[in-house]
N, C-alpha and C positions, 0 to 999 in steps of 0.2 A: 656405605650404601649411596646410590645419586639415583636423582629421579630426574624424570624427563621434564624439561621447561616449556611450559605453555603458552602461546601467545596468544594474547587477545585481541580482535582488531579495534580500531578506533569506532566501529560502528555503534551508535545508538539504537537502544530497543523502546520503540514508541507502541503506544495503545492507539488505536484507530477509535474515534468517538463512534463509528458506526458498531463496535463490537459490545455497547451497551444497550442498543436498541431492543425492544421500545422505551428504554430508558432515555433522559436527555443527553444531550450535549454537557451540560453541567455535572450531570453523576460519572461522567468519564474521566471528567478532571478529577473529581474526588478519589474514584477508585485509582486512577494511575499514580496519584500520588500516595495515596495510602499503600499500595504494592511493590513502590519502586521503581515504577518507568523511568525512563530518560525523559520521556516527554509524551505529546500525543500528536496524533494527525487528526485535522479538522477536517470531518465529511461534511460538506455543505450541500444541505440538503433543506427540508421544510420546518425544521426546528428553528424559530426567529432567531435564537442564540449563536445557531451555526453562522448565520448570517451578518452578525453585527460585529464587527471588529472591536469597538470599544468594551462589548459585554466580555468576548473572548480573552481580552487582554485583561480584564479585572479578574476574570478566572484564572487565567494562568500566573498572576500576581499572588492571588489569594491562596492557592493551593501550592505555588513554587514549581510548577510545572511548564518546562518550555513548550511552545507550539512550534514543531519541527518541519511539518508539512500542513498543505493543504489540500485535500481533494476537491477540485472544480466540481460543479454541481452538471454530473454528464449522465445523470440516470433517467430514464421513463417519468419517474415519479418527479423530478426537479427541472421540468421542460422551462417552466415558468418562474424558477429561482434567479434571481441577478439576471433579469432580461430574457426576453426569449432567444435573443440573438446570439447563435455560440461562442462569435468572437469578443462578443461584450462580457460575458459570462469568463473567459479566458483572462481579459484585462481585470477583471475584478479580482479574481482569483491572483493573481499576480500583484495585484494592489494589497491585497489583503496579506499576501505573503511576506512582501515588502515592509508593511506595517508591522507587522506581528514578528518578526525576526525569522520566519522559516524561509529554509533554503530550497524547497523543493514545493512544485505544484504537480501534483497528479492529475494526469487527462485521459480520458478513453479515444480513442479513435472515434473518428463520425458515424451518426447510423447511415446506411446506404441513401434514407430517404432525404436526409440533408444532403443534395448533390452540391450544391454551389460551395458550401462549406466542406465536404469530402474533396472537391476537385483541388482545392488551393491549401488543405489542411498541411501537407508537410513544408511545403514552401512559406505558408503565414507560421508556422510555428518556429522554423528558423529564423523568418524576421522579428518575432517576439524576443525569443531567445536573446537576440542579440542586442535588445535594449533595456536587460537587465542581467544581474548576477542570480538571480532566480533562476534553477533547474526547472524546466519542463518537461517530466520523465512519463512518456506513454506508456500505457499500461497493456499486457497483454489481453484480449479478450476471448472468446469462443464461438463456434458456431451455434445457433439456436436448434436444439432438436425436438421433436417429438413424434415420437412411434418412430414409424422408420423413414421419418421426412427430416431434411437438413435446410435450416434457411442461414444465408450467409447475411447477417444483419448488420456488418461493420464493413466501412470501407475507409482508407483503401484496402485494407485486409485486417482481420481479426488476429493473426501473426504478425506482431509489429516489427520482427525482425526482417519481414520482406521490403520494408522501406527504410528510408535514409532519416533516421532522426537522431537529436545530439545526446537524448540521455533516455533509459528506459526503466519502468518499473516493471517487475515479472511477479505475478500472482500467482501462487499455488494451486489454490482452487481453481483458477481459471484454467490452469494447465491440466486438470485433473477432468473437467467438464471437456475440456477440447481433446481429452486422450491426448495429449503429446508428449514429450519427454523433458520434463523442466530442466534436467541437467544440458541436456543438447540446447535449449533454448538459450541458457546463460551464457553456453560457451559463445554461441552465436552473438549475443549482445557483448561480450567483451569488457573491455573496459568502459563501454557506456552503460553498462548497468548502474545505476545510481540508487535505486531505491526497491526493497522487497515488502509485498505484501504478503506476510506467512501465515497460512493456514492449509487444511489438508482438505483430501476429498476421495472418494470411492471411486470415482470414474462415472458417476451420473448424470444424466443430462441436466439437472439440477445443479446451481452455482453453490455448493455445500457450504463451504467455509467453517470447517469442522476444527476442532482445538488440536494444534500440531502434535502428531504421534498417532491419533485415531483414525487416520486414514491410510492410504496407501501410497501417498505421495512421499518423495524423497527429503522430505523436510531436514532430516539430520544432516542427511548427506550433502545438502546443498549449503546449511550454514558451514559445515566444518571444510567446504570446499572454499567457501566466503574467507572463512579465516585465515586459511592457507594463503590466499592471496591479498590479504590486507585490507579488506575491503571497509572504506570507511565512509558509507553511505548509510542509510538508515534502514532499520529493519522495524516493521509495523505489523502488530499483531492484529490482523482483521479477521475476526472468528464470529459466528452466527452463535447468541446466548439466549436467542429466543426461545428456547422450550427448558430454559431454565426454572426450576420449581418455584426458587426465592431468591432474594437479594444475594444470600449468603453462598447457594449454589453459584450464581453468576461470578460471583468474586471468585470462587475458588476455581472455575474453568480458567479464569484470567491470570489467575496465579500459576495457575498448571503451565499455561503458554508461557508465561514469562521465564519460569524455572526452565522450562524445555529450549528454551532459546538460548537462554545464558550458558547452557548446560553444553549446549553444540556449537556454539558459536567461539570456538578456541580451538586451537591446533598445536601439536607439538612442534617444537623447531627445530628437532633434530640434535639440539644439544643438550647436556645433563649438568646437574649442580650435584655437589655433594649435600 
């Protein structure tokens, strides 16, 4: 009797610290260590610990959970975190990644009202990328919708494949909200796809960030395609657990997301073994 040989790529599976909100950054390290995640992505936001390099290093050492990526403070609620100047935010995110041993900085395209920043964003990001080994992986976003109205909030575009970036992050909750094809998007990204935010969605105008497998996005197919390609970036679970009724329910959701990812992040090689 023979069995197919399964290839598992070198990609690491990490937990975004945003996945435990409204719990703290410290809680994310604890859960990631207990559940067996390969590392964490630190979402830099209003939690002071997320902004404190020394505190993050202590958490990483204590829980033995590496910091694989830093998400720059690009959200509306983080406009004043690490300066009000967006370039300063990126410089500090890069410095944090370098000091913490993270390979990737995740960054959103600018808001349209950040006109000067948006105008120089693509060129400026290339300049910054030339100064470091850290990858700046620009994340796909989505149009903002309200009833029958649509607002294009990001520039140069919410679809980052329309611009020339060295590295990309694909977020499957964002492809859901944008109502765009995630598999076609990663094909356009090609070998510049460096980072995955894995979550699910049902096409709502809200950015849902469901546990993978609970929505309509091709989460399993995308992971299997990455395995076939030998993807060696990071797959980050970035889900919304705010509706969890208890710490145990939140942890169960994050355990389910990890199991789903490990199950599908594999592919048959075509060979068989006895």
